[in-house]
C-alpha positions in Angstrom: 24.9 30.2 167.9 27.7 30.4 170.6 31.2 29.3 169.7 33.6 27.8 172.2 37.2 26.8 172.0 38.2 23.6 173.7 39.2 24.2 177.4 42.8 23.8 178.6 43.8 20.2 179.1 47.1 19.5 180.8 49.3 21.4 178.3 48.1 19.2 175.4 49.1 20.6 172.0 46.8 19.9 169.1 47.0 20.6 165.4 45.3 23.6 163.8 42.0 23.2 161.9 42.6 23.8 158.2 46.1 22.2 158.3 45.1 18.9 156.6 45.7 20.0 152.9 49.4 20.6 153.8 49.9 18.0 156.5 48.4 14.9 154.9 50.6 14.8 151.8 53.8 15.7 153.6 53.3 13.2 156.4 52.2 10.5 153.9 55.3 11.1 151.8 57.6 10.9 154.8 55.9 7.7 156.0 56.3 6.0 152.5 59.9 7.1 152.1 60.8 5.8 155.5 59.2 2.5 154.9 61.0 2.0 151.5 64.3 3.4 152.9 65.0 0.0 154.5 65.2 -1.6 151.0 66.6 1.2 148.9 69.4 3.7 149.3 67.7 6.1 146.9 64.6 6.1 149.2 66.8 6.5 152.2 68.2 9.7 150.7 64.7 11.0 150.0 63.5 10.1 153.5 65.7 12.7 155.2 64.2 15.8 153.6 60.7 14.3 153.5 60.8 13.6 157.2 62.3 17.0 157.9 59.5 18.7 155.9 56.8 16.7 157.7 58.3 17.6 161.1 58.4 21.3 160.1 54.7 21.1 159.0 53.7 19.5 162.3 55.6 22.3 164.2 54.1 25.1 162.1 50.5 23.9 162.5 50.7 23.3 166.3 47.9 24.8 168.2 48.7 24.8 172.0 46.2 25.4 174.7 46.4 28.8 176.4 45.5 30.2 179.8 43.6 33.3 178.6 45.0 36.6 179.8 43.3 39.5 181.4 42.5 42.8 179.7 39.8 44.6 177.7 41.7 43.7 174.5 44.2 40.9 174.2 46.5 39.9 171.4 44.9 37.8 168.6 48.3 36.6 167.4 51.7 35.3 168.4 54.4 37.5 166.9 56.2 40.9 167.3 54.6 44.3 167.4 55.6 45.8 164.0 54.0 49.2 164.3 51.6 51.3 166.5 49.8 53.8 164.4 47.2 56.5 165.3 44.3 56.4 162.9 42.4 59.5 161.6 39.2 58.4 163.4 40.9 58.3 166.8 41.6 54.6 166.9 45.1 53.1 167.3 46.2 50.3 165.0 48.5 47.7 166.6 50.2 45.6 163.8 51.6 42.2 164.8 54.0 40.4 162.4 53.9 36.6 162.5 57.0 34.8 161.3 56.8 31.1 160.1 58.1 30.1 163.5 55.0 31.5 165.3 51.8 29.7 166.1 49.5 30.8 163.3 46.1 30.2 165.0 44.5 33.5 165.8 42.2 34.2 168.7 39.4 36.7 169.5 40.8 39.9 171.0 37.5 40.6 172.8 34.3 38.8 173.8 31.1 39.6 171.9 29.5 38.8 168.6 31.1 38.4 165.2 29.4 41.3 163.4 31.0 40.6 160.0 33.8 38.5 158.3 34.8 40.0 155.0 37.4 38.5 152.6 39.2 41.1 150.4 41.4 39.8 147.5 44.8 41.4 147.0 48.5 40.9 146.4 51.0 38.7 148.3 54.1 40.8 149.2 55.9 40.1 152.5 53.7 41.1 155.5 56.4 43.3 156.9 56.6 45.4 153.7 54.7 48.7 153.5 53.1 47.4 150.3 51.4 44.7 152.3 48.6 47.2 152.9 47.3 45.9 149.5 47.6 42.2 150.4 44.8 39.7 150.5 43.0 40.0 153.9 40.1 39.0 156.0 38.5 41.9 158.0 36.7 40.9 161.2 34.4 43.2 163.2 33.3 42.3 166.7 30.4 43.8 168.5 31.6 44.1 172.1 31.2 46.0 175.3 33.9 48.4 174.0 31.9 49.0 170.9 32.9 47.9 167.4 36.4 46.3 167.3 38.1 45.7 164.0 40.8 43.0 163.4 42.4 42.3 160.1 44.3 39.1 159.1 46.7 39.9 156.3 48.3 37.2 154.1 52.0 37.4 153.4 54.3 36.4 150.5 53.9 32.7 151.5 50.7 32.8 153.4 48.2 32.5 150.6 45.3 31.2 152.5 43.4 32.6 155.5 41.0 30.1 157.1 38.2 31.7 159.2 36.8 29.3 161.9 33.9 31.4 163.0 30.9 32.7 160.9 29.1 36.0 161.1 26.6 36.2 163.9 28.4 33.8 166.2 29.0 34.7 169.9 32.5 34.3 171.1 34.5 34.5 174.3 37.7 36.4 174.5 40.6 34.2 173.5 38.5 31.8 171.4 40.2 30.4 168.3 38.7 32.3 165.3 41.0 31.5 162.3 44.3 30.4 160.8 46.8 32.1 158.5 49.1 29.7 156.7 52.9 30.5 156.6 53.9 34.0 157.8 51.6 37.0 157.9 50.3 39.9 159.9 47.4 40.7 162.2 46.2 44.2 162.9 44.0 45.2 165.8 42.3 48.6 166.0 42.0 49.9 169.6 38.9 52.1 170.1 39.3 55.8 170.6 40.4 56.6 174.2 42.2 53.3 174.7 46.0 53.4 174.8 48.2 50.5 173.9 50.0 48.6 176.6 52.6 47.2 174.2 55.5 48.8 172.3 57.1 48.3 168.9 59.4 45.3 169.0 57.6 43.6 171.9 56.6 39.9 171.5 53.0 39.0 171.9 51.2 35.7 172.7 47.7 35.1 171.2 45.1 35.0 173.9 47.5 36.0 176.6 49.2 39.4 176.0 47.2 42.4 177.0 47.1 45.2 174.3 45.2 47.9 176.2 46.4 50.1 179.1 44.4 51.0 182.1 
């Protein structure tokens, strides 16, 4: 069954799917504390951090529309290129670190079919740490015109939940929303043998927009 993200709509920013377990209690607490703050100084004091936390959650779970970029492989994540590593099988791994300030909705790096979605349990050390290779992760494989493309969502010290949006067997377009990682993490893309990266370590990327492959 084909999967499609919503089309761009005048710069509208929506909230990410999978955000409600965090958003509902924080927004509800802020609303209650603000309502009671008019009658109680204690509630007024509580309303300030509650409202700040709710605002932070709304910012973190934002999901802006994007004009999808051009390229054989585009970035699945907002963030900074942490490393570019040649792999023994000829592929090149591009690792993108996502801070809590980044949009955390990930997008398909290529068009094709979701060949597999595999959840692998693990630890929760910071995603920029070398030991994060053993962190909890979701491994995606896409059957595309370029062949088999692998992408890995890696949970960080705070990001303890990865929420896939798209099931195995689903057809996707390049740039479609495919999942969410909550609160700081990393996304790796493995460029096929023969494809060189167009980005450098330290470069900022935008999900669905930044081109990862070089002509």
